[in-house]
C-alpha positions, 0 to 999 in steps of 0.5 A: 064240303066240296064248296068249303074246300073250293073257298079254301083253295081260292083263298089260299092260292088266289088271294093269299099266295100273291100277298105273301109273294109280294111281302117276301119280295119287299122284305128281301129287297128292303131289310138287310137281315133278309137279304139272301143275295150276299152279292148284288148281281144287279147291273147299272141301269145304264148298262144295255140289257142291264139285269135287275131282278129274277131268276139268272142262270148260274154261269150268268151269276158267276159273270156278273159277280166277278165283273161287279166286284172288279167294278166295285174294286176300281170304283171304291178301293182303287179309283186311280185305275180309272186313270191310264196315266197313274197306271204308267206313273206307277210302273215308272216310279215304283218299279212294281212291274208285275203289279203295274201290269195286273192294274193295266189288266184290271183297267182294260177289264173294266173298260171292256165290261163297262163300255166295249161290251155294252157297245157290242151287246147293242150292235147284236140287238140291232142286228136282231131287230134288222133280222125281224124287220126284214123277215119278208126278204129271206136272203137279207134276213139270212144275212142279218141272222148269220152276222148276229149269230156270228157276233154273239159267238164272238162276244161269248168267246171274248167274255170267257177270255176276259173272265179267265183273265180277271180270275188270273189277276184276282190276287193282285185286287187288294 
């Protein structure tokens, strides 16, 4: 009886479970009827430290969802926002100052998310590598670590401010 139970457990947990997980992954990533993520939180491969798949904390889900929606809006619904001259012309010719200001904020947020933030993440990662490389020199290692933590804190604060700006202009993204 014990042998039968061991064989059954081996087949269930060592053979069938990995196959089941693999089929679930394929089904959820290929069939539209089984996609449970209504928002695609994946980041473009061109982004530094891009999220592609797997568990993600709720705070990052909110962050990626909001900025993915902004990126989608700028690229597909209002590609004129990529052109600074169009925003200036819109303000001058149509007199919609409030909307032009919101377009300017959307443009700035798009540039920050896709360029500025990526550069800052690369700088933080470079500092982290320098910190690990200088582990033998305590003073230099501490200096790199302190700088890295300061930049991470500043980026986290800036990210929060940008997210609040995005939420404040959400009604104008139509």
